[in-house]
N, C-alpha and C positions, 0 to 999 in steps of 0.2 A: 465377552471381551477377552477372556483368557484364551479362547480358541483363536481369535484374531491375532493376538500377540504371538501365539505359538506358530501360526502360519507365517507371520512376518519374520520371526526369528529363523524359521527353517527355509525362508525364501521360496515358499511354495507359489506356484503360478496362480495369478489372480486373473480371472476372465473378465473381459469387457462385457458389460450388461447387454443382453440381446433379447428384445429390441432395446436400443439406446434411445430412450424418450427424453428429449430436452426438458430440463426443469427451468422454467422462466425466472430470470433474475428480475425482481419486481421492486424498483426503487420508489415505492410509495408508502406512505403512512397515513392512515385514516383519510385516504383519497388525495393526499397532498404529495406532489412530486418532491422527493428529497435527494435528487441527483446531484445537487451541489453539496458535496461531502468533503470529509477531512481525514487525513491520516493522523493518528493519535499515538505518539510515543509518550508513555507516562513517566519517564525517568527524569528526575531532577538532579541538582548538584549532589554529588556523592552517591548516586544510585546508578545501577546498570543491570541489564538482563542477567539473570542467574547469579547475581552478586548481592544486590539489595534492591528491593522493590519499594514502591511508595506505600504509605499507610492508606487505610480505607478513607480517612478524612481527606487526604490529599487527592485521591482519585475522585471522590465526590465533588471536591472543589473544582477539579478539572471538568468533570461532566457538566456541572452547572454553568461553567464558563462556555463550554462548547454549545450547550443548548440555546444560548443566546443567538447563535448564528447557523448551526447545523443540526440535522437530525439523523445523520448517518456517519459512522466512523469506521475506519479501517485500523485493525490492530494486526501485529505481525507474527504473533506466536500463540500457542495454546498452553501456556504455562500458568503458574499460580496467579501472576499479575493479571493476565487476561481473564482468568476465572473470577477474580475479585471485581473486575470491571463489569462483567455480566451479572454477577450477584448484586452489585449496587444498582445497576439499571433496573433490575426486577424489584429489589427491595423498596426502591424509592419511586417505582412506577414512572420512570423517565421515558419520554417519547424518543428513544434513540434505537436505531437499528445498527447492527454490527456486521461487518465483513470480517470474519474470524480468520486469522492466519495460522499456518502450520510451518514452523521454521525448520527446514531440512537442509542439510549440507552434504558435501561429497563424502561418501563412506567407502569409496574404492581406495583412494590414497590414504584416508584416515579411518580405518576400520572401527576405531573406538567411537566414532560418531554414530554408528548404526543404532546403538541402544538409545541415544538421545533422539534420533529420528523416529524410532518406533514409539517412544514415549510421547512425542508431540502428536503423532498420528492417532494414538489411542486416546489421548486427552481431547483431541478435536472431535472425535466420534462421540465420546461421552458428553462433552459440552454441547455439541449440536443437538443431541437427543434430549438433553436437559433443558436447553434454552432455545428451542426451535422457534419460539414466538419472537425472539430478539435477533437471532442470527439470520441475516439475509442471504449469506453465502459463505462458503469455506474456500479460502485461497491456499492451496497446497504448494508451497515453495515460492520464494521470492528471488527473481533474477538468478535462477539455477542453471540456465541454459545459454545465456548470451556469452560470447567468447571472452569478454573481459572480466567476468565474475570471479571474485576471490573464493567463492564456494560452489563453483560449477560442478554439477554432478552428472553421472551417467543418465542419459535420457530414459533408458529402460527402468532405472530405479525411480525416477520421477513418475513415470507411467504406472509403475507398480503401486506407489503410494496414492496416486490419484484414484486408481481403481479401488483400492482398499477403502479409502474414505467414502467414495461415491457409493459403493456397494453396501455400506453400512450406515448411511444417513439418508435423509429425505430432502435436504436443501440443495440448491445449485452448488456445483463444485467447479473450481477454476484453478489456474495458476497464473502468476504475474511475471512478466518479463519485459525487458527492453525491446523497443521496436526493432533493434538490430538482430533479434532472434525471430520475432514474429514475421519479419519480411523474408525469411529464408524458407526454401522448400521443406527442410527438415521439420519445421514447425507444424506442418500439416499432420504429422503423426501424433502431436500433442493436442492439436485442436480437435481431433477426433474423440479425445477423452474428456473434454470439458463441456460444460453447458454454455459458457460464454468466455470471452477472452479479455484478460486484463493486460493492458499495454502501458509501459512507461515511456514518456517522451519529454526529454529535457532540452529545451532550446539553449539554455545557458551552458550546459555541459558540452553541447555540440557546436560551440563556437559561434552561436547566433547573437546578433545585436538585438537590443530590445525592440527596435522599430520593426524588425522582421520576424520576431519570435513567434507570434500567433499564426501568421501566414505560413511559416515554415512547418510548424506543428500541424496545422490544418491539412497541409498537403500530404504529410506522412500519414496522418490518421486516416484520411479518406482515400487517397490514391495508392498508398503502399499497403496499409493494413486492412482497411475495410473492403477494398476490392479483392485482395488476396484471400481473405476469409469471409467472403460475402454471405456465407450461410450462418455466420455467428453474430451474436450481439457483441459489440466491442465497448468496453469500459475503459476510460482513461484513469489508470490506477495510481499514477504519480505524475505530477507536474508542479513546478514551482519556480521561485526566483529567490536566491539567497541574498542576504544583506551584508555579508562580509566574506572574504576569502583570503588565502595566503598566496599572494602573487609570487613569493619567492620560491615556491615549490614548482620547479620547472622540470621538463623532461617528458619522456613518453608516458602518456596517460595522466599527467599531473595537472592539477588545477591551474597553476600559473601559466601553463602552455595551452591548455584546451580552451580556457575561458577568454572570450574576446569582448563580451558585452559588459556594460556598466554594472557593477555590483555595489548596491547601496540601498538605503531606505527609500530614496526617491524612485529608484528603478523598480523596486518591488511594488511600490504603490501603483505605478503605471501598468506594470504587468498584471497585477490583480484585476484592475479595471478592464483591461483588454481581454483577459481570460474569462471574466465573468460575462462579458458581452458575448463572447464566443459560445459559452455554455447556454446562454439564453437563446441564441439564434438556433443552435443545433440540438438542444435537449439531449446532450450526451452526458451520461453519468460520469462525474469527474471527482476524484479524490485529490484535493489540493494537498501538496506536501509542503509544510505540515503545520499542525496547530502550535506547538511549543518548541523553542530551541532545546536541543538535547546535548548537554556538555560531555556526556560519556562517549559520544561518537567521534570518529576520526582519530582515535588514540587516547581519548580521555584526558586526564591531567598531564600525561606525558607529552601531549602534542601542543602545537602552537594554539593560543586562544583564538587566532584568526582562522583556523582550519574551517573550511567551508561546510563540512558536515555538521558543524555545531550551529549553523546560522540560517536554516531554512524556515524556521517558524515565523508565524505572523504575530506570535506573542514571544516575549523574552522568557528565559527560563524561570524568572520570578513571577510569571503569569501576568505581567503588565503588557498591554497591547502595544505593538510598535506603532510609531507615527504613520508608517505606511498603511497599516491596516485601518487605523482610525480615519485617515484621510480618504482612503478608498471607500469605506462605508458611507462617509458623508457625501462624496461625489456620486456614488451609485444611487444613494437615496434621492439626491437632487435630480438625477437623470431619470428616475423611475418612480412615478407618482404612486404606484401600487405597492411599492416595497414596504 
């Protein structure tokens, strides 16, 4: 590990594996397809990444809630909190697979970020080798290439980290980004470096009404992304429908201007049912965003409580399920005898 760290610090060239043999992303557990998956942010009121994390008992409570509905989760970093999640899954023998994240940010404009990026990469390699029975894949970078990203990084740096992780682990490796990156020719240079593609498609953020949301997403997924990257497996890494937003925030790129669809508990319920039916029809591994509301997002306590980033969960921050989720589950059960 020390040698890998030295090479990263010196920015030595990392070669792409040759031959590059695809590692299959396998969304199964004991023969059961677990492709209906969930994004899991573990931070509660008063907690935030690199500030204060949850206790082991809080994480275990979350995992036990999650297990009632999902067997695969996505986490976004390779920090101490993610390590505790993996530790508790193993310790309690929980039937949960994890897509492990590696949180990296722009280190060209912000050179001080480089050491944190290296730390994340080294942790991911270590955790993957320690918990290879639990980690289904490693996702290096989240929305680091799409034009609107607040932490957009040089594509060569992303590829450098992808190669480093892949050359030192045995699980599938990928990166996640918005469809507005994966539909561009430049994305081909990244797709060459990954075992499968993780795409984010948000109808709500893209001005879609609820009634057209799944059809719009389906068109982008199959006609824009799947056709363009036909040689790769495509995973839907983030999609969801928020239950509240700040309509007063208007202007370029702001939620009050971008969002046209209904934002409510009732709308989320309808969206969940439509999305679930789409997943059943297409058997596309999909990570719903997200399990629990996260108050730290969108500016934390300094921001408006209606800020949309705080309201994507199907559970409230206090771990009480939203009516949208409860009603969706009942309707889905009524419509599917084998559920």
